[in-house]
Backbone bond lengths (Angstrom), bond angles and torsions (degrees), N, CA, C in turn:
res aa  C-N    CA-C-N  psi(-1)  N-CA   C-N-CA  omega(-1)  CA-C   N-CA-C  phi
1 M - - - 1.457 - - 1.535 110.34 -
2 D 1.334 114.87 141.17 1.449 120.84 173.47 1.518 108.70 -109.82
3 S 1.327 115.87 163.87 1.460 121.36 -179.18 1.513 110.03 -116.18
4 V 1.333 115.94 144.68 1.459 122.03 179.06 1.522 108.61 -142.91
5 V 1.325 116.02 146.26 1.457 121.70 176.30 1.519 108.64 -97.80
6 R 1.328 116.24 131.68 1.462 121.40 177.98 1.523 109.44 -132.89
7 I 1.344 114.45 159.40 1.463 120.82 169.83 1.524 108.16 -124.26
8 Y 1.320 115.38 141.82 1.462 121.62 178.21 1.521 111.65 -110.48
9 S 1.327 115.89 -12.96 1.453 121.97 175.07 1.520 107.13 -152.64
10 T 1.317 117.07 161.68 1.457 120.72 178.22 1.523 109.80 -89.02
11 G 1.319 115.67 158.25 1.460 119.83 -179.92 1.506 111.39 155.25
12 G 1.333 116.21 -150.94 1.453 121.86 -179.65 1.513 112.22 -74.10
13 A 1.325 115.48 -177.89 1.467 120.26 -176.45 1.523 112.65 -62.17
14 D 1.333 117.30 -16.52 1.456 119.74 -179.68 1.521 113.76 -72.10
15 V 1.350 118.18 -9.40 1.473 119.81 178.06 1.530 111.29 -81.00
16 L 1.318 117.64 -9.47 1.465 121.56 179.36 1.529 109.32 -73.63
17 T 1.327 115.76 123.77 1.468 121.40 -174.82 1.517 110.37 -122.15
18 L 1.333 117.33 127.39 1.462 122.47 177.46 1.526 108.73 -94.87
19 E 1.335 116.23 125.61 1.460 121.39 -176.42 1.523 110.76 -128.67
20 D 1.321 116.39 151.86 1.460 122.53 170.68 1.523 109.02 -87.55
21 V 1.336 116.06 138.74 1.458 120.86 -179.57 1.528 110.13 -135.41
22 E 1.307 115.52 151.87 1.461 121.70 174.93 1.523 109.89 -83.11
23 R 1.316 116.74 146.04 1.464 120.85 176.06 1.526 109.44 -70.86
24 R 1.336 116.35 136.70 1.457 120.63 179.35 1.522 111.09 -103.95
25 E 1.312 115.57 167.59 1.467 120.67 177.72 1.529 110.55 -68.38
26 L 1.315 116.41 143.51 1.456 120.51 178.23 1.521 111.03 -78.54
27 A 1.346 116.15 141.29 1.452 121.13 168.30 1.531 108.24 -73.30
28 P 1.334 117.90 161.06 1.472 120.08 -176.38 1.523 114.60 -56.47
29 N 1.364 117.08 -28.38 1.476 119.74 -175.78 1.524 113.03 -99.39
30 E 1.325 118.70 9.40 1.456 120.99 -172.68 1.528 113.07 -105.42
31 A 1.322 114.42 158.77 1.460 122.07 170.88 1.524 108.34 -123.11
32 W 1.336 115.70 149.70 1.458 120.93 177.24 1.518 108.38 -100.71
33 I 1.343 116.01 124.72 1.452 121.75 -175.06 1.520 109.95 -116.57
34 E 1.323 115.77 125.92 1.460 119.97 166.11 1.522 106.78 -86.33
35 Q 1.306 116.57 116.29 1.453 121.02 -169.34 1.534 111.65 -87.44
36 E 1.327 113.73 135.94 1.459 120.86 177.64 1.526 111.68 -101.28
37 A 1.333 116.59 -25.67 1.463 120.73 -179.30 1.522 108.89 -157.24
38 V 1.330 115.47 149.07 1.461 122.13 -178.40 1.521 108.58 -132.95
39 G 1.316 117.66 130.24 1.457 121.32 178.27 1.518 111.90 -78.64
40 V 1.326 115.57 142.77 1.470 121.79 176.20 1.520 107.71 -114.83
41 N 1.333 116.62 127.42 1.462 121.83 -175.60 1.522 110.98 -126.40
42 F 1.324 115.60 160.50 1.464 118.80 -178.47 1.523 111.23 -63.19
43 L 1.331 117.75 -28.28 1.461 119.83 176.05 1.523 110.52 -59.34
44 D 1.321 117.71 -37.42 1.467 120.86 177.92 1.530 110.55 -60.29
45 V 1.323 115.54 -42.07 1.466 120.86 178.72 1.525 110.27 -63.18
46 M 1.335 116.41 -43.19 1.464 120.75 -179.86 1.528 111.18 -64.82
47 Q 1.329 117.03 -37.59 1.463 119.50 177.26 1.525 110.54 -68.40
48 R 1.318 116.67 -37.34 1.464 120.02 179.00 1.520 112.63 -68.15
49 N 1.340 117.02 -39.80 1.470 118.30 -176.75 1.525 113.44 -89.27
50 G 1.339 116.64 -2.74 1.454 120.35 174.20 1.509 115.48 94.81
51 S 1.332 118.95 -4.13 1.460 119.81 -179.94 1.526 112.52 -75.54
52 A 1.346 117.29 -17.08 1.469 122.74 170.36 1.530 105.59 -123.59
53 P 1.331 117.67 89.80 1.473 121.34 -169.36 1.525 113.41 -61.87
54 I 1.324 115.52 138.57 1.456 123.58 171.82 1.525 107.82 -135.76
55 A 1.324 116.54 157.59 1.457 121.05 178.40 1.522 109.52 -68.27
56 L 1.316 116.23 137.27 1.468 122.06 -178.72 1.523 110.60 -113.62
57 P 1.338 117.96 151.82 1.474 126.44 -3.59 1.521 111.04 -70.20
58 S 1.329 116.13 161.14 1.459 119.91 -175.93 1.520 111.03 -151.23
59 A 1.322 114.80 150.91 1.455 121.17 164.17 1.527 107.70 -78.09
60 L 1.326 117.30 177.13 1.457 122.21 177.57 1.523 109.70 -136.88
61 G 1.322 115.33 162.43 1.465 120.06 172.90 1.505 113.31 110.28
62 Q 1.360 115.21 134.45 1.460 122.10 -173.91 1.518 114.23 -116.93
63 E 1.336 118.77 -9.68 1.470 118.51 -177.21 1.522 110.49 -152.09
64 G 1.326 114.38 149.51 1.455 119.71 179.21 1.517 110.98 -163.55
65 A 1.331 115.14 175.14 1.464 121.07 178.63 1.521 108.71 -149.56
66 G 1.335 115.75 147.15 1.458 119.67 -179.76 1.513 112.03 -179.74
67 I 1.320 115.55 -153.62 1.458 122.41 -175.16 1.529 109.24 -117.84
68 V 1.332 115.84 132.06 1.465 120.57 174.78 1.531 108.61 -71.60
69 R 1.342 116.70 127.48 1.461 121.19 179.18 1.522 113.10 -110.47
70 A 1.327 117.27 -22.68 1.471 120.88 178.80 1.523 108.34 -158.53
71 V 1.325 116.30 155.81 1.460 120.67 179.05 1.526 109.90 -133.65
72 G 1.337 115.21 153.87 1.446 121.37 177.29 1.519 112.08 -73.77
73 A 1.331 115.66 173.12 1.465 121.88 -172.12 1.519 113.49 -62.46
74 D 1.337 118.58 -30.52 1.470 120.97 -174.78 1.527 113.24 -100.78
75 V 1.305 118.15 10.39 1.464 121.14 -173.73 1.520 111.00 -90.19
76 S 1.345 115.69 127.92 1.464 120.72 175.44 1.524 111.46 -129.94
77 H 1.328 116.68 -11.64 1.463 121.65 -175.43 1.531 111.91 -69.82
78 V 1.347 116.32 -32.57 1.466 120.62 178.82 1.519 108.91 -135.24
79 V 1.337 115.60 161.04 1.469 121.25 178.57 1.524 108.31 -132.34
80 P 1.340 117.41 159.42 1.467 119.78 176.61 1.521 111.83 -54.24
81 G 1.312 115.18 135.65 1.458 121.80 -177.41 1.509 114.03 101.61
82 D 1.338 117.72 -17.14 1.466 120.03 178.89 1.515 111.13 -65.99
83 R 1.317 115.03 140.49 1.467 121.78 171.15 1.523 107.13 -88.72
84 V 1.325 117.66 125.54 1.467 120.59 -171.04 1.522 110.92 -138.02
85 A 1.329 114.65 162.15 1.460 122.66 171.47 1.519 107.60 -140.52
86 Y 1.333 116.01 165.22 1.466 120.49 -178.92 1.516 109.32 -157.99
87 M 1.329 115.28 166.45 1.458 121.83 173.12 1.519 109.43 -150.10
88 L 1.315 115.45 161.12 1.469 126.33 -177.03 1.522 111.40 72.98
89 G 1.337 113.60 177.50 1.459 120.46 -170.91 1.515 113.21 -66.21
90 P 1.331 115.35 169.14 1.457 125.33 6.97 1.528 112.51 -69.58
91 I 1.336 114.38 140.70 1.450 121.58 179.98 1.533 110.15 -57.86
92 G 1.323 117.36 147.96 1.464 119.22 178.67 1.504 115.51 137.52
93 A 1.342 117.17 23.50 1.466 119.84 -178.09 1.526 112.92 -70.59
94 Y 1.331 118.43 -22.79 1.459 120.24 179.79 1.531 109.20 -73.08
95 A 1.307 116.11 80.12 1.466 121.62 -176.43 1.519 109.02 -160.68
96 S 1.324 116.30 155.38 1.457 120.27 177.02 1.520 111.50 -75.37
97 A 1.325 116.79 -27.98 1.465 122.44 176.72 1.519 107.28 -155.97
98 R 1.344 116.16 155.87 1.458 118.28 -178.78 1.520 110.62 -162.27
99 A 1.345 114.81 161.14 1.452 121.51 168.41 1.524 107.91 -89.83
100 Y 1.344 115.70 143.66 1.460 119.64 -177.57 1.531 108.56 -150.80
101 P 1.368 118.35 146.08 1.464 120.73 178.20 1.531 111.32 -56.40
102 A 1.312 116.29 120.92 1.462 120.45 -171.26 1.520 112.90 -65.60
103 D 1.343 117.93 -31.31 1.462 119.00 -176.13 1.525 112.54 -71.26
104 R 1.320 118.54 -11.73 1.460 121.20 177.47 1.530 112.57 -100.14
105 L 1.316 116.35 3.91 1.462 119.87 175.82 1.524 110.29 -82.36
106 V 1.314 115.56 140.89 1.466 122.43 179.24 1.516 108.05 -110.43
107 R 1.345 117.46 119.84 1.456 120.46 176.73 1.524 110.00 -73.74
108 L 1.319 115.79 137.46 1.458 121.30 -174.58 1.522 111.18 -108.47
109 P 1.333 117.63 143.45 1.471 120.59 172.11 1.524 110.03 -62.11
110 D 1.310 116.68 153.13 1.464 120.88 -178.45 1.527 112.53 -58.05
111 A 1.331 115.93 -31.28 1.461 119.85 -176.45 1.522 113.07 -80.06
112 F 1.324 117.14 -8.20 1.464 120.73 -175.62 1.526 108.85 -89.94
113 G 1.318 118.17 114.30 1.453 122.37 -175.68 1.523 112.64 -65.84
114 L 1.317 116.27 140.98 1.461 120.52 -178.40 1.528 111.67 -69.42
115 D 1.321 118.20 -32.84 1.462 119.92 176.91 1.530 110.58 -62.59
116 I 1.322 116.25 -45.62 1.465 120.07 178.56 1.519 110.57 -64.81
117 A 1.318 117.12 -41.32 1.461 120.46 -179.87 1.526 111.25 -60.43
118 A 1.334 116.53 -41.06 1.464 120.14 -178.95 1.519 111.80 -66.12
119 A 1.321 116.57 -26.02 1.464 121.06 -179.63 1.519 112.86 -93.75
120 A 1.345 117.29 -9.13 1.463 120.46 -166.70 1.516 115.11 -93.85
121 L 1.325 118.20 -40.75 1.462 119.32 -163.39 1.521 113.52 -72.02
122 F 1.317 118.62 -48.62 1.472 120.21 -176.33 1.525 110.49 -61.42
123 K 1.320 117.00 -51.94 1.462 120.27 -179.56 1.524 111.09 -73.21
124 G 1.328 117.29 -35.12 1.457 120.27 -179.29 1.514 112.81 -66.32
125 V 1.333 117.25 -45.71 1.466 120.20 178.38 1.529 110.27 -68.17
126 T 1.342 116.80 -34.14 1.465 119.35 174.98 1.524 110.41 -60.22
127 A 1.326 117.00 -49.09 1.463 120.62 178.39 1.526 110.82 -60.36
128 Q 1.327 116.73 -40.07 1.461 121.15 -176.70 1.526 112.15 -62.73
129 Y 1.340 117.04 -48.52 1.463 117.30 -177.14 1.524 111.95 -74.00
130 L 1.342 117.19 -30.99 1.462 119.17 178.03 1.523 111.81 -65.27
131 L 1.333 116.57 -39.39 1.461 121.09 -175.87 1.525 113.45 -86.84
132 K 1.334 116.68 -22.92 1.468 118.44 -173.95 1.521 114.17 -114.99
133 T 1.325 117.62 -14.85 1.466 120.07 -178.65 1.526 112.15 -122.63
134 T 1.334 117.62 -55.58 1.465 120.19 -178.00 1.517 110.74 -58.86
135 Y 1.310 117.14 -47.91 1.459 123.13 170.36 1.520 106.68 -139.38
136 P 1.333 117.89 109.38 1.472 120.04 -177.54 1.537 111.06 -70.03
137 V 1.302 115.24 97.58 1.465 121.11 -179.29 1.516 109.45 -71.02
138 T 1.328 115.50 136.88 1.455 120.07 -177.92 1.526 109.36 -144.88
139 T 1.311 116.28 -177.75 1.459 121.07 -179.98 1.524 110.35 -56.44
140 G 1.315 116.03 126.07 1.454 120.95 178.42 1.513 115.27 93.85
141 S 1.325 118.32 -9.91 1.462 120.15 177.66 1.529 109.89 -64.21
142 I 1.331 115.53 142.59 1.463 120.98 172.97 1.520 107.31 -106.68
143 V 1.317 115.18 117.38 1.462 122.69 -171.27 1.527 109.15 -117.22
144 L 1.325 116.96 132.14 1.462 121.40 173.92 1.519 108.32 -114.30
145 I 1.324 116.26 127.68 1.462 122.37 -176.17 1.516 109.67 -125.95
146 Y 1.338 116.40 115.82 1.465 120.24 170.63 1.532 108.60 -74.29
147 G 1.325 115.49 149.57 1.460 119.28 -179.92 1.511 112.07 68.84
148 A 1.327 116.85 36.50 1.464 120.58 -175.71 1.515 113.09 -63.91
149 A 1.326 117.64 -18.41 1.462 120.69 179.01 1.521 112.76 -97.74
150 G 1.345 117.35 -0.85 1.453 121.36 -179.17 1.513 112.88 -85.93
151 A 1.323 116.11 -178.29 1.464 120.79 -174.08 1.524 112.23 -61.61
152 L 1.343 118.23 -45.84 1.464 120.41 178.26 1.521 110.92 -71.49
153 G 1.317 116.40 -43.13 1.458 119.75 179.84 1.516 112.90 -59.21
154 Q 1.332 117.04 -35.46 1.463 121.12 -179.94 1.532 112.20 -67.15
155 L 1.319 117.34 -17.68 1.462 121.13 172.98 1.526 111.12 -92.25
156 M 1.341 116.62 -41.65 1.459 120.30 -175.44 1.520 112.42 -68.41
157 V 1.337 116.71 -39.30 1.466 119.19 -175.85 1.530 112.01 -61.39
158 P 1.341 120.26 -56.16 1.466 118.57 -178.72 1.524 113.14 -66.41
159 W 1.338 117.18 -31.65 1.471 118.98 178.89 1.523 109.91 -68.15
160 A 1.335 117.44 -42.02 1.461 120.50 177.19 1.529 110.59 -63.15
161 K 1.334 117.21 -39.05 1.458 119.92 176.75 1.524 110.95 -63.26
162 H 1.333 116.46 -41.50 1.460 120.28 177.86 1.526 111.20 -60.20
163 L 1.327 116.81 -34.01 1.465 121.47 -179.91 1.528 112.37 -78.80
164 G 1.327 117.15 -4.40 1.455 120.94 174.66 1.516 115.22 102.83
165 A 1.325 118.01 11.41 1.455 121.17 -175.63 1.522 112.73 -84.27
166 C 1.315 114.81 157.07 1.456 123.30 163.15 1.520 105.58 -92.55
167 V 1.333 117.39 124.37 1.460 121.04 -171.81 1.524 111.18 -113.75
168 I 1.332 114.81 124.48 1.458 122.73 174.10 1.522 107.43 -104.40
169 G 1.306 117.43 122.24 1.452 121.54 179.12 1.519 111.12 -102.52
170 V 1.324 115.85 144.10 1.459 121.76 173.81 1.524 107.30 -121.40
171 V 1.321 116.78 130.18 1.461 121.94 -179.72 1.521 109.13 -124.72
172 S 1.315 116.05 162.22 1.460 120.66 -175.01 1.516 113.52 -90.46
173 R 1.329 117.07 -13.86 1.461 120.06 -177.63 1.525 109.93 -149.95
174 R 1.324 115.40 150.94 1.463 120.25 -176.34 1.528 112.09 -62.59
175 A 1.324 117.09 -28.98 1.460 120.13 -179.86 1.523 112.49 -64.01
176 S 1.337 117.28 -16.86 1.467 120.93 -178.14 1.525 113.21 -92.91
177 V 1.320 117.40 -6.09 1.464 120.59 -173.74 1.520 111.59 -60.22
178 E 1.332 117.75 -47.68 1.464 120.05 -176.00 1.525 111.63 -65.16
179 R 1.335 117.38 -35.72 1.457 119.49 178.21 1.528 110.74 -65.61
180 A 1.326 117.37 -38.34 1.461 120.95 177.45 1.532 110.64 -67.35
181 R 1.323 116.81 -40.50 1.469 119.38 177.50 1.522 111.20 -64.80
182 A 1.336 116.42 -40.35 1.462 120.40 -179.81 1.521 111.25 -63.99
183 A 1.318 117.35 -28.84 1.469 120.83 177.66 1.517 111.82 -71.57
184 G 1.342 117.27 -20.19 1.455 120.23 176.65 1.511 115.95 125.96
185 C 1.335 118.69 4.11 1.466 120.35 -179.21 1.529 111.42 -60.77
186 D 1.323 115.44 138.87 1.461 120.54 176.33 1.525 111.53 -80.21
187 A 1.325 115.85 -27.21 1.457 122.15 175.16 1.521 107.59 -148.26
188 V 1.331 115.95 146.40 1.466 121.01 178.24 1.521 108.59 -131.63
189 F 1.321 116.22 129.00 1.451 121.87 176.96 1.519 109.32 -120.06
190 V 1.320 115.81 145.14 1.456 122.05 179.44 1.527 108.24 -96.20
191 W 1.325 116.42 124.71 1.466 121.17 -179.83 1.535 109.48 -58.65
192 G 1.325 115.39 130.19 1.451 120.83 178.59 1.510 114.15 92.50
193 E 1.329 117.64 -9.58 1.462 121.28 178.08 1.529 109.09 -105.41
194 G 1.302 116.70 77.99 1.452 120.86 -179.69 1.519 112.56 108.61
195 D 1.320 115.30 175.58 1.468 124.01 -179.44 1.527 107.75 -88.90
196 L 1.329 117.09 103.01 1.468 120.34 -172.66 1.525 112.93 -59.86
197 P 1.334 120.88 -47.23 1.473 118.70 178.22 1.530 112.81 -57.09
198 K 1.333 117.68 -39.40 1.464 119.83 178.18 1.523 110.82 -67.77
199 Q 1.328 116.65 -39.92 1.455 120.14 178.13 1.528 111.00 -61.53
200 V 1.340 116.04 -42.78 1.461 120.69 179.54 1.521 110.55 -66.69
201 S 1.331 116.32 -42.74 1.462 120.31 179.91 1.522 111.01 -62.78
202 T 1.329 116.73 -42.34 1.462 119.93 179.29 1.523 111.07 -64.37
203 F 1.322 116.71 -45.42 1.458 120.29 -178.22 1.524 111.94 -63.17
204 T 1.338 117.36 -36.39 1.476 121.75 -176.71 1.517 112.43 -95.80
205 Q 1.329 117.35 10.03 1.464 123.25 -179.83 1.524 111.19 56.32
206 G 1.330 115.39 42.90 1.453 121.76 173.79 1.521 115.94 91.61
207 R 1.310 117.72 -9.81 1.475 119.63 -176.72 1.525 111.82 -76.34
208 K 1.310 118.33 -34.62 1.459 125.67 -174.68 1.538 110.92 66.23
209 A 1.336 116.92 -166.90 1.470 120.99 -172.29 1.519 111.82 -91.27
210 D 1.326 114.80 146.02 1.472 120.51 172.52 1.525 110.71 -79.60
211 V 1.322 116.54 -32.88 1.463 120.81 -179.09 1.525 108.76 -147.12
212 V 1.329 115.74 138.58 1.456 122.55 175.05 1.522 107.83 -119.42
213 Y 1.330 116.27 125.78 1.463 122.45 175.27 1.531 107.43 -101.16
214 D 1.330 115.91 107.93 1.459 122.08 -170.88 1.520 110.19 -115.32
215 G 1.331 116.14 108.34 1.452 121.14 177.69 1.511 113.19 -101.08
216 V 1.318 117.34 7.18 1.464 121.33 -176.41 1.522 111.21 -91.26
217 G 1.334 117.11 -45.98 1.458 120.00 174.53 1.513 114.21 97.14
218 R 1.320 117.10 -119.36 1.465 122.92 -169.58 1.523 112.77 -55.70
219 D 1.319 118.24 -45.75 1.466 120.89 -172.83 1.520 113.19 -71.04
220 T 1.324 118.17 -23.85 1.462 121.11 -172.50 1.532 114.11 -114.26
221 F 1.326 117.90 -6.80 1.461 121.23 -169.91 1.532 112.11 -57.08
222 E 1.339 118.27 -52.07 1.462 120.83 -177.82 1.521 110.92 -63.73
223 T 1.324 116.36 -41.14 1.458 120.29 178.09 1.523 111.11 -62.24
224 S 1.328 116.18 -39.87 1.465 119.99 179.92 1.521 111.38 -61.56
225 L 1.325 116.65 -42.41 1.468 119.70 177.08 1.524 110.61 -58.60
226 D 1.337 116.33 -40.44 1.463 120.28 -177.25 1.528 112.83 -76.02
227 C 1.330 117.68 -11.41 1.467 120.96 176.46 1.526 112.14 -86.22
228 L 1.317 117.54 -7.60 1.462 121.55 -175.27 1.522 112.11 -90.08
229 G 1.334 115.03 142.97 1.440 121.00 172.58 1.522 110.95 -86.68
230 M 1.313 116.36 -172.90 1.472 122.27 -179.04 1.526 111.02 -54.21
231 R 1.327 115.85 129.97 1.472 125.14 179.28 1.530 112.18 58.08
232 G 1.321 115.75 29.11 1.459 120.11 178.20 1.517 111.89 -72.98
233 V 1.335 115.08 165.00 1.469 122.36 -175.49 1.529 109.64 -120.89
234 L 1.329 115.56 122.79 1.458 120.82 172.42 1.521 108.40 -97.43
235 V 1.321 116.05 117.91 1.457 122.17 -179.69 1.527 107.31 -104.97
236 S 1.322 116.46 106.98 1.456 121.86 179.89 1.524 107.79 -87.03
237 I 1.336 116.44 110.46 1.474 120.17 -172.83 1.518 112.97 -115.01
238 G 1.323 117.34 8.14 1.450 118.97 179.44 1.507 110.84 -179.99
239 A 1.315 115.81 178.05 1.457 120.59 -176.73 1.520 110.26 -150.07
240 S 1.318 116.83 56.28 1.461 119.88 -177.26 1.527 111.95 -65.07
241 S 1.338 117.55 -22.68 1.459 121.05 177.19 1.523 112.01 -101.56
242 G 1.324 116.73 5.24 1.460 121.87 -175.56 1.516 110.33 114.45
243 P 1.339 117.76 163.68 1.460 120.40 -177.65 1.518 111.96 -65.77
244 P 1.342 117.79 147.09 1.469 120.82 177.98 1.522 110.65 -60.83
245 P 1.336 117.20 156.10 1.465 120.39 178.55 1.523 111.12 -69.56
246 L 1.336 114.96 161.18 1.453 119.66 173.74 1.529 109.42 -61.94
247 L 1.318 115.53 145.28 1.463 120.58 -172.94 1.529 111.11 -117.79
248 D 1.307 116.07 127.48 1.465 121.87 169.74 1.527 106.61 -80.07
249 V 1.317 116.67 109.90 1.475 119.75 -171.67 1.521 112.94 -63.22
250 S 1.333 118.06 -20.57 1.460 118.58 178.67 1.522 111.41 -64.37
251 R 1.347 116.84 -22.74 1.460 120.26 178.71 1.525 111.60 -67.85
252 L 1.324 116.81 -26.52 1.463 119.34 178.19 1.523 110.90 -63.64
253 N 1.325 115.78 -33.96 1.455 120.68 177.04 1.521 110.18 -66.27
254 S 1.330 116.33 -49.64 1.456 120.36 -175.18 1.530 112.54 -66.37
255 K 1.324 116.93 -23.94 1.464 120.59 -179.57 1.527 112.89 -90.91
256 G 1.334 117.09 2.18 1.465 118.94 175.27 1.515 113.86 117.42
257 S 1.338 117.53 35.77 1.470 122.07 179.67 1.534 111.06 54.29
258 L 1.316 114.88 54.36 1.459 120.57 -178.20 1.522 111.27 -79.74
259 Y 1.333 114.54 162.47 1.461 122.97 175.17 1.531 108.18 -119.44
260 V 1.319 116.17 144.10 1.462 121.75 174.76 1.526 108.05 -130.71
261 T 1.326 117.46 133.63 1.464 120.95 179.25 1.516 109.74 -140.24
262 R 1.325 115.06 152.07 1.473 121.39 177.37 1.528 107.50 -127.03
263 P 1.334 118.41 83.89 1.460 121.10 -176.21 1.519 111.91 -79.43
264 S 1.321 115.71 159.74 1.465 120.54 175.97 1.521 109.81 -127.51
265 L 1.312 115.35 151.68 1.459 120.63 177.24 1.517 111.21 -63.90
266 A 1.327 116.34 -40.07 1.463 119.82 -178.17 1.525 111.80 -59.85
267 A 1.337 117.26 -37.60 1.463 120.96 -178.98 1.521 112.47 -70.93
268 H 1.331 116.68 -14.83 1.463 120.88 -178.03 1.522 113.32 -110.85
269 A 1.334 117.68 -4.27 1.467 118.53 -175.70 1.521 113.41 -142.72
270 S 1.323 118.07 14.11 1.466 119.59 177.59 1.526 111.78 -79.51
271 D 1.339 115.96 -40.70 1.465 119.39 175.31 1.525 109.07 -62.79
272 I 1.321 117.38 127.71 1.457 121.06 -170.10 1.526 112.36 -63.25
273 N 1.341 118.01 -37.89 1.465 119.85 -179.74 1.531 111.26 -70.27
274 E 1.327 116.12 -41.88 1.457 120.19 177.46 1.535 110.30 -64.13
275 Y 1.307 115.99 -41.47 1.471 121.66 177.61 1.522 110.51 -57.39
276 R 1.323 117.10 -49.11 1.458 120.20 -177.88 1.526 111.78 -64.69
277 Q 1.335 116.99 -39.48 1.463 119.78 179.10 1.524 111.44 -63.53
278 R 1.314 116.31 -41.62 1.465 119.33 -179.56 1.533 110.63 -68.10
279 V 1.322 116.64 -42.78 1.465 119.86 178.62 1.524 110.37 -61.69
280 E 1.325 117.35 -43.57 1.463 120.38 178.68 1.527 111.39 -60.27
281 D 1.343 116.61 -37.94 1.459 120.71 178.62 1.527 110.42 -65.74
282 V 1.327 117.07 -39.95 1.461 121.25 177.75 1.529 110.63 -64.18
283 L 1.325 116.69 -48.24 1.464 119.75 -179.56 1.527 111.47 -62.50
284 A 1.342 116.37 -36.73 1.463 119.86 177.26 1.522 110.91 -66.69
285 A 1.328 117.08 -38.73 1.467 120.66 179.03 1.523 110.87 -65.15
286 I 1.325 117.13 -36.38 1.464 120.51 176.38 1.517 110.17 -69.32
287 D 1.326 116.98 -44.30 1.461 121.38 -178.84 1.529 111.31 -61.42
288 R 1.339 116.14 -37.26 1.465 121.19 -179.28 1.528 111.79 -86.51
289 E 1.325 116.52 1.95 1.462 123.64 179.49 1.523 112.40 60.37
290 I 1.343 116.48 28.43 1.461 120.69 169.74 1.519 108.68 -66.93
291 I 1.320 115.03 -42.12 1.462 120.85 171.82 1.523 107.70 -120.90
292 K 1.315 115.51 146.11 1.461 121.18 -178.96 1.513 108.55 -122.39
293 L 1.306 115.79 122.00 1.451 121.26 -177.72 1.518 110.26 -102.79
294 A 1.306 114.69 137.03 1.456 120.99 173.76 1.522 107.79 -141.72
295 V 1.303 116.45 140.98 1.456 121.04 177.81 1.524 108.23 -83.70
296 W 1.324 116.24 121.53 1.465 120.36 178.64 1.522 110.33 -68.42
297 K 1.342 117.07 -45.67 1.454 119.95 -179.58 1.516 110.13 -159.58
298 S 1.324 116.36 145.09 1.458 121.70 174.16 1.526 108.85 -115.42
299 F 1.336 115.09 145.89 1.459 122.20 179.98 1.523 108.55 -127.05
300 P 1.334 118.46 144.39 1.464 119.27 171.36 1.533 110.07 -59.65
301 L 1.317 116.14 149.20 1.462 119.96 179.06 1.526 110.89 -53.92
302 A 1.313 117.39 -36.95 1.463 121.25 -179.03 1.529 112.50 -67.09
303 E 1.341 116.91 -15.11 1.465 120.84 178.79 1.525 111.48 -109.71
304 V 1.318 116.10 34.80 1.456 122.02 -178.42 1.522 111.28 -57.53
305 H 1.333 117.11 -32.26 1.472 119.65 -179.84 1.527 110.93 -61.28
306 R 1.319 117.46 -35.21 1.468 120.61 178.94 1.523 111.15 -67.92
307 A 1.328 116.51 -37.23 1.463 120.23 177.13 1.522 110.62 -62.97
308 H 1.342 116.43 -44.08 1.469 119.86 178.85 1.524 111.25 -64.49
309 E 1.312 116.50 -41.26 1.466 119.80 -179.87 1.526 111.23 -63.28
310 A 1.333 116.99 -37.53 1.466 120.84 179.96 1.521 110.91 -64.88
311 I 1.331 116.92 -40.05 1.462 120.73 -179.86 1.522 110.83 -74.21
312 E 1.325 116.23 -45.33 1.469 120.78 -175.12 1.525 111.68 -66.32
313 S 1.318 117.55 -32.37 1.461 121.40 -178.48 1.521 113.11 -81.74
314 G 1.333 117.10 -10.90 1.449 120.52 -175.29 1.513 113.33 83.51
315 Q 1.319 116.63 5.70 1.471 120.94 -179.32 1.524 111.60 -69.34
316 A 1.334 117.68 -34.18 1.462 121.62 -175.89 1.526 110.58 -64.14
317 A 1.319 115.74 127.28 1.460 121.42 -178.95 1.525 111.05 -106.65
318 G 1.318 116.87 26.61 1.459 122.32 -179.46 1.506 109.72 165.28
319 A 1.323 115.78 -161.62 1.462 121.13 -174.75 1.529 111.32 -67.31
320 V 1.328 114.62 142.24 1.463 122.78 177.26 1.527 108.42 -119.43
321 I 1.328 116.69 135.45 1.460 120.49 178.46 1.538 110.19 -130.97
322 L 1.321 114.17 160.74 1.461 122.39 172.33 1.521 108.64 -107.41
323 K 1.325 116.84 143.52 1.455 122.46 177.16 1.522 107.99 -112.68
324 P 1.336 117.23 107.14 1.468 120.44 -176.13 1.531 114.22 -70.66
325 R 1.315 118.09 -20.69 1.471 119.70 -175.46 1.517 110.49 -142.95
């Protein structure tokens, strides 16, 4: 018997249900993976609490890592015994074992830990496309990142620095300031302690930010617009405080011909070739120590509710994973 986490209704962490399931036959394009580690992301929390709607009942989870144990008739990309990782759908990574499309599996070097791999791809590819595609960060760019001390921020900050940017971090509490500075931020401001646009303007000598990565949403949207310089780009990457307000686009003109975008991971990693290129870039960045991944805490699969509570409360100070076995 294998175990899988499902939800039948949205709500708090108590809606997460661990069930035993029978193994099913593989489709010709699938591989069967015994999972060693599963990544937990804020998107999972949003799907569980209903702020990112999904059809119910549903499994959860977007990334994992483990060992291939069997492959379907048409699979040649991987073989039994391969150490692999993956990200994106089909949803259902919260499981001890699962079938998954073989062409989206990434074979891992022997030296690459499965725990790190399970925590790396979803957030790593997100950081990669945000910094290299949504807004191509380069030498001299001024970048503002909310959540600079969080799991995604801890990847974006050093990668942006490697690309030559000046990085301004915003954190939600003073206790997070040193962690954001250690990641490489040139300046760190605490949300709610002062006028953020004025702080940014003073630090940049009036230029303000070229790009703002805002994962907070409703509470920070107007402030983010005011932190941007001429022709700046606001990248809305989340809504932990609720969805941003409706925007009168004429205001973008009056504020300096600003741009606003709401990118998605699926739009940047669904094409198989693009997906592989981005994953390879992430793995290369880890290998070259441009970004350094560490698991903040691991939880048994049966304690998935604790993992969600740690992320939802803001307690998690880095990547969180589940250990199915």
